[in-house]
C-alpha positions in Angstrom: 168.7 137.1 30.0 170.1 137.1 26.5 170.8 134.3 24.2 172.7 134.4 21.0 171.8 133.6 17.4 170.7 130.3 16.2 171.3 128.7 19.6 168.5 130.8 21.1 165.2 129.2 22.0 161.8 130.5 20.8 160.9 134.0 22.1 157.5 135.2 23.2 155.5 136.7 20.4 152.4 138.0 22.2 153.1 141.2 24.0 151.1 144.3 24.8 152.7 147.1 22.9 151.9 149.4 25.8 154.3 147.5 28.1 153.0 147.6 31.6 156.5 148.0 33.0 157.8 150.2 30.3 156.4 153.7 31.1 158.6 156.6 31.9 157.8 159.5 34.0 157.2 162.3 31.5 154.5 162.9 28.9 154.5 165.0 25.8 157.6 165.9 23.8 160.5 163.6 24.4 163.4 165.2 26.1 166.8 164.9 24.3 169.9 164.5 26.5 173.5 163.9 25.7 175.1 160.5 25.1 178.2 159.3 23.3 179.4 161.7 20.6 177.5 161.1 17.4 179.5 160.0 14.4 177.1 161.8 12.2 177.6 165.1 14.1 181.3 164.8 13.3 180.4 164.6 9.6 181.7 161.1 9.1 178.6 159.6 7.6 178.2 159.5 3.8 174.6 160.0 2.5 173.9 158.6 -1.0 171.2 161.0 -2.2 170.3 159.0 -5.2 169.8 155.7 -3.3 168.4 157.6 -0.2 170.7 155.5 2.0 173.7 156.0 4.1 176.9 154.3 2.8 177.7 151.4 5.0 181.1 151.3 6.7 183.7 149.1 4.9 184.2 146.8 7.9 180.5 145.9 7.9 180.0 145.9 4.1 182.9 143.5 3.6 181.7 141.1 6.2 184.8 141.5 8.3 182.7 142.5 11.2 179.0 141.5 11.6 176.3 144.0 12.5 174.9 143.1 15.9 171.1 143.2 16.2 168.9 143.0 19.4 165.5 141.3 18.6 163.0 139.6 20.9 161.7 137.3 18.2 164.1 134.8 16.6 162.0 134.1 13.6 161.6 137.8 12.9 165.4 138.4 13.3 166.1 135.7 10.7 163.4 136.9 8.4 164.7 140.5 8.4 168.3 139.4 7.9 167.3 137.3 4.9 165.2 140.0 3.5 167.9 142.6 3.9 170.5 140.4 2.3 168.2 139.8 -0.7 167.4 143.5 -1.1 171.1 144.6 -0.9 172.7 141.5 -2.6 174.0 143.6 -5.5 175.4 146.4 -3.3 176.5 144.6 -0.1 176.8 140.9 -1.1 179.2 140.1 1.8 177.4 141.8 4.7 176.9 139.6 7.8 174.8 139.9 10.9 174.6 138.4 14.3 171.8 138.8 16.8 170.9 138.4 20.4 167.4 137.8 21.8 166.6 140.6 24.2 163.1 141.2 25.6 161.9 144.5 24.2 160.8 145.6 27.6 164.4 145.1 28.8 166.3 146.5 25.8 166.6 150.1 26.9 167.8 149.4 30.5 170.1 146.7 29.2 171.6 149.0 26.6 172.5 151.5 29.3 174.9 149.0 30.6 175.9 146.9 27.6 176.3 149.8 25.3 178.8 151.6 27.5 180.6 148.3 28.1 180.9 147.9 24.3 178.9 144.7 24.0 175.4 146.0 23.2 173.6 145.7 19.9 174.1 148.1 17.1 170.4 148.4 16.8 167.7 147.4 19.3 163.9 146.8 19.2 161.8 148.2 22.0 158.3 149.7 22.7 157.6 153.3 21.6 156.9 154.4 25.2 160.5 153.5 26.1 162.0 155.9 23.6 162.0 158.9 26.0 164.0 157.0 28.5 166.5 155.9 25.8 166.9 159.6 24.8 167.2 160.7 28.4 169.9 158.1 29.1 171.7 158.8 25.8 171.4 155.2 24.4 169.4 156.0 21.2 170.9 158.0 18.3 169.0 160.3 16.0 168.2 158.9 12.6 169.7 161.7 10.5 168.7 161.8 6.9 166.3 159.0 7.2 163.8 161.3 9.0 162.6 162.7 5.7 162.3 159.2 4.2 160.3 157.9 7.1 158.0 160.9 7.3 157.0 160.3 3.7 156.0 156.7 4.5 154.1 157.0 7.8 151.8 159.3 9.7 152.8 162.2 11.8 151.3 160.4 14.8 153.8 157.6 14.5 156.9 159.7 13.8 155.9 162.3 16.4 156.0 159.9 19.4 159.6 159.0 18.6 160.7 162.6 18.1 162.8 164.4 20.8 162.5 167.9 22.0 165.3 168.8 19.6 163.0 167.9 16.7 164.9 164.8 15.7 163.6 161.3 15.4 165.2 158.7 17.6 163.5 155.4 16.5 161.9 153.9 13.5 158.2 153.0 13.9 157.9 149.3 12.9 154.4 148.0 13.8 151.1 149.4 15.0 148.2 147.6 16.6 145.1 148.0 18.7 142.6 145.7 20.3 139.3 145.4 18.4 136.0 143.5 18.4 136.3 140.0 16.9 133.1 138.1 16.2 132.1 134.6 15.3 130.1 135.0 12.1 128.9 131.4 12.1 127.7 131.5 15.7 126.0 134.9 15.3 124.0 133.7 12.3 122.8 130.7 14.3 121.7 132.9 17.2 120.3 136.0 15.4 119.9 135.0 11.8 122.6 137.5 10.8 126.4 137.4 10.8 126.6 141.2 10.9 128.4 142.4 14.1 127.1 144.7 16.7 128.0 148.3 16.6 126.7 149.3 20.1 126.7 147.6 23.5 122.9 147.7 23.5 123.0 145.4 20.4 125.3 143.0 22.3 122.9 143.1 25.3 120.1 142.0 23.0 122.1 138.9 21.9 123.1 138.2 25.5 119.4 138.0 26.5 119.1 135.0 24.2 122.5 133.4 24.5 123.9 133.9 28.0 123.8 131.0 30.4 125.9 131.4 33.5 125.3 127.7 34.6 127.1 126.6 31.4 129.7 129.4 31.5 128.2 130.5 28.2 128.6 134.2 27.5 128.0 136.4 24.5 131.1 138.6 24.9 134.4 138.2 26.7 137.3 140.5 27.4 139.7 141.2 30.3 137.5 143.4 32.4 140.1 144.2 35.2 142.6 146.1 32.9 142.3 149.6 31.7 143.9 148.5 28.4 140.5 147.0 27.7 138.0 149.0 29.8 139.2 152.3 28.2 137.3 151.6 25.0 134.1 151.7 27.0 135.1 154.7 29.2 136.3 156.7 26.1 133.0 156.0 24.3 131.2 157.5 27.3 133.2 160.7 26.8 136.3 160.3 29.1 139.7 160.9 27.7 143.0 160.0 29.4 145.6 162.7 29.6 143.4 165.2 27.7 146.1 167.8 27.7 149.1 165.5 27.3 150.4 166.5 30.8 151.6 163.6 32.9 150.4 165.4 36.0 146.8 165.5 34.7 145.7 161.9 33.8 142.0 162.9 33.9 140.9 160.9 36.9 139.2 164.1 38.3 137.2 164.7 35.1 133.5 164.6 36.0 132.8 162.6 32.8 134.7 159.6 34.4 131.9 158.9 37.0 129.1 158.1 34.5 131.6 156.3 32.3 132.6 154.0 35.2 128.9 153.5 36.1 128.2 152.5 32.6 131.2 150.1 32.6 129.9 148.5 35.8 126.5 148.0 34.2 128.1 145.7 31.6 128.8 143.1 34.3 125.6 141.2 33.6 126.8 140.6 30.0 130.0 138.9 31.2 129.3 138.1 34.9 132.7 136.9 36.1 135.1 138.4 38.7 138.0 140.3 37.1 140.5 137.8 38.6 138.9 134.9 36.6 139.2 136.6 33.2 142.7 136.4 31.8 143.7 136.8 28.2 144.4 133.1 27.9 141.0 132.0 29.2 138.9 134.4 27.2 140.8 133.8 24.0 140.5 130.0 24.4 136.7 130.2 24.6 136.5 132.2 21.4 138.9 129.8 19.7 136.6 127.0 20.7 133.8 128.5 18.8 131.4 129.1 21.7 131.7 132.8 22.2 130.1 135.2 19.7 132.2 138.2 20.6 135.6 139.0 22.1 137.7 142.1 22.5 141.3 141.3 22.1 144.3 142.1 19.8 145.9 140.6 16.6 148.3 138.5 18.7 145.3 136.1 19.0 144.8 135.6 15.2 146.9 132.5 14.9 144.9 130.8 17.7 141.6 131.9 16.3 142.6 130.8 12.8 143.4 127.3 14.2 140.2 127.3 16.2 138.1 128.3 13.2 139.5 125.5 11.1 139.1 122.9 13.9 135.6 123.9 14.9 134.3 125.0 11.5 133.5 128.7 12.0 134.3 131.9 10.3 135.2 135.1 12.2 135.6 138.8 11.5 137.2 141.8 13.0 135.7 145.2 13.4 135.7 148.3 15.6 134.8 148.1 19.3 131.1 148.8 20.1 130.1 152.3 21.1 128.3 153.1 24.3 124.8 154.7 24.5 126.5 158.1 24.1 127.4 157.2 20.5 131.0 158.4 20.7 133.5 156.1 18.9 135.3 153.7 21.2 138.9 154.7 21.5 141.6 152.2 22.5 145.3 152.3 23.4 147.3 152.0 20.2 150.7 150.5 20.5 153.9 150.4 18.5 157.1 148.4 18.2 160.1 150.5 17.2 163.8 149.9 16.3 166.5 152.3 17.5 170.1 152.8 16.6 172.4 152.5 19.6 174.3 155.7 20.4 177.3 153.5 21.2 177.5 151.7 17.9 180.8 151.9 16.1 178.9 151.5 12.8 176.3 154.3 12.8 175.7 154.2 9.0 175.1 150.5 8.8 172.9 150.6 11.9 170.8 153.3 10.4 170.5 151.5 7.1 169.3 148.3 8.8 166.8 150.2 11.1 165.4 152.1 8.2 165.0 148.8 6.3 162.4 147.6 8.7 160.1 150.4 7.4 160.8 149.6 3.8 158.4 147.6 1.6 160.7 144.5 1.8 161.2 144.9 5.6 157.4 145.4 6.1 156.7 142.3 4.0 159.1 140.2 6.0 157.5 141.5 9.2 153.9 140.6 8.1 154.9 137.3 6.7 156.7 136.2 9.9 154.5 137.6 12.7 151.3 138.8 11.1 151.8 142.2 12.7 150.7 145.4 10.9 153.5 147.6 9.6 153.4 151.2 10.8 153.1 152.5 7.2 150.6 154.7 5.4 147.6 152.9 4.1 148.6 153.2 0.5 151.9 151.5 1.2 150.2 148.6 3.0 148.7 147.7 -0.4 152.2 146.7 -1.6 152.5 143.9 1.0 151.3 140.6 -0.3 148.3 139.2 1.5 147.8 142.2 3.9 145.3 144.2 1.8 143.1 141.1 1.3 143.3 140.1 5.0 139.9 141.1 6.5 141.2 140.6 10.0 144.0 143.2 9.5 141.5 145.6 8.0 139.5 145.5 11.2 142.5 146.3 13.3 143.4 149.1 11.0 139.9 150.5 11.3 140.1 150.5 15.1 143.6 151.9 15.1 142.2 154.9 13.2 140.2 155.9 16.2 142.7 154.8 18.8 144.9 157.0 21.0 148.7 156.8 20.6 150.0 158.5 23.7 153.6 159.7 23.9 154.2 158.5 27.4 152.3 156.4 30.0 154.1 156.2 33.4 154.0 152.8 35.0 151.9 154.1 37.9 149.1 155.0 35.4 148.5 151.4 34.7 148.5 150.2 38.3 146.2 153.1 39.4 143.8 152.7 36.5 143.7 149.0 36.8 142.7 149.3 40.5 140.0 151.7 39.5 138.7 149.3 36.9 138.7 146.3 39.2 136.9 148.3 41.9 133.9 149.1 39.8 133.8 145.8 37.9 133.9 143.7 41.0 131.5 146.1 42.8 134.1 146.8 45.6 133.2 150.5 45.7 131.1 153.1 43.9 132.2 154.9 40.8 132.7 158.1 42.7 134.9 156.5 45.3 136.9 154.5 42.7 137.6 157.8 40.8 138.6 159.6 44.0 140.9 156.7 45.0 142.5 156.9 41.5 143.2 160.7 41.9 144.8 160.1 45.3 146.7 157.0 44.3 148.1 158.6 41.2 149.2 161.7 43.0 150.9 159.7 45.7 152.7 157.4 43.2 153.7 160.4 41.0 155.3 162.0 44.0 157.5 159.1 45.0 
């Protein structure tokens, strides 16, 4: 459902960037298909080389017609509108905007209908792994001249996953994030005499021998053990890589390295001895916020709750990279990314591109961070321009983990269901690692063939 403008209620902030329902069925280079005829391809768009901006259409620039935005977060929509108006007040003092709240996981399928009907947004925010579908269905437009601007401000990894097979970018990377290890410095010092975090699971095990007490539901470390989104950090540290060749038909479930990796993951059960069904993000994060859990693996969406908990219960916490396994390989994780795309149906392709690009500008990134605390998908040197971000030790920890994370172009929906079942099977001791991997191979192949 969509709601309009200031009359909309609060939207959900916390969201896995790798949306579980948002995968499409092809990995690797994003395929480019036809959609509505592009204004830019007809040569109607004017590029101001000095300003490095498109010239906004007069109807939008004059305020005669508002530019329509699709956002999931009302606060972010208002913040970006305010920031844009401030940045362009001398050039476009009369520009107006309207917005609708559309869930990012719904934006691409909704645009397929609303865009053609003429009532879609001029731009829409979604998840990076939905871009291929948007290209295939012809709902996203290429960014044109902004490609060079964006490629100078962010990594090839970010720009590459929103680039079609025709070599053109179809979305602006806006945020990046990863799960990481968060640790209660105050509690660790009470237990071990040091507030320095563990770098290996063996170090966490040493703390657990002192601190764990199942009768009190007291555990040294917590995470969501039944989801591959979390377990992958352990499996990857043991040498297993998902989609090693980038081929959707080869997820890696038949890789021999997966068996010992699953066995090692199952061996961590004594550190956090709860059934997978009893460990939800809400329950594990609540215990860390209460100041009674030394370690948690989660993402930056929990910062606000942890900040409040730290103030209420008098503790200090830090953020760092996820522990390595005994193999010593760095723990990878699934990196995620929010993006904003220009609708291929927009009547105002210049204005839509100007606004989409603005979210990757210094001013747009500052508004993003100030409003949501999310990390802009910009090069490290540009992050230093954003007030408060460089000095934020929690953000630094997420950035450090993101540097060793995997940002995969596409993850089909059936990967998540298959990999989650495999993870639950070994964590809950429902089957052996060999059988869990074999079931994953069979299950994936079956779902891929449907």
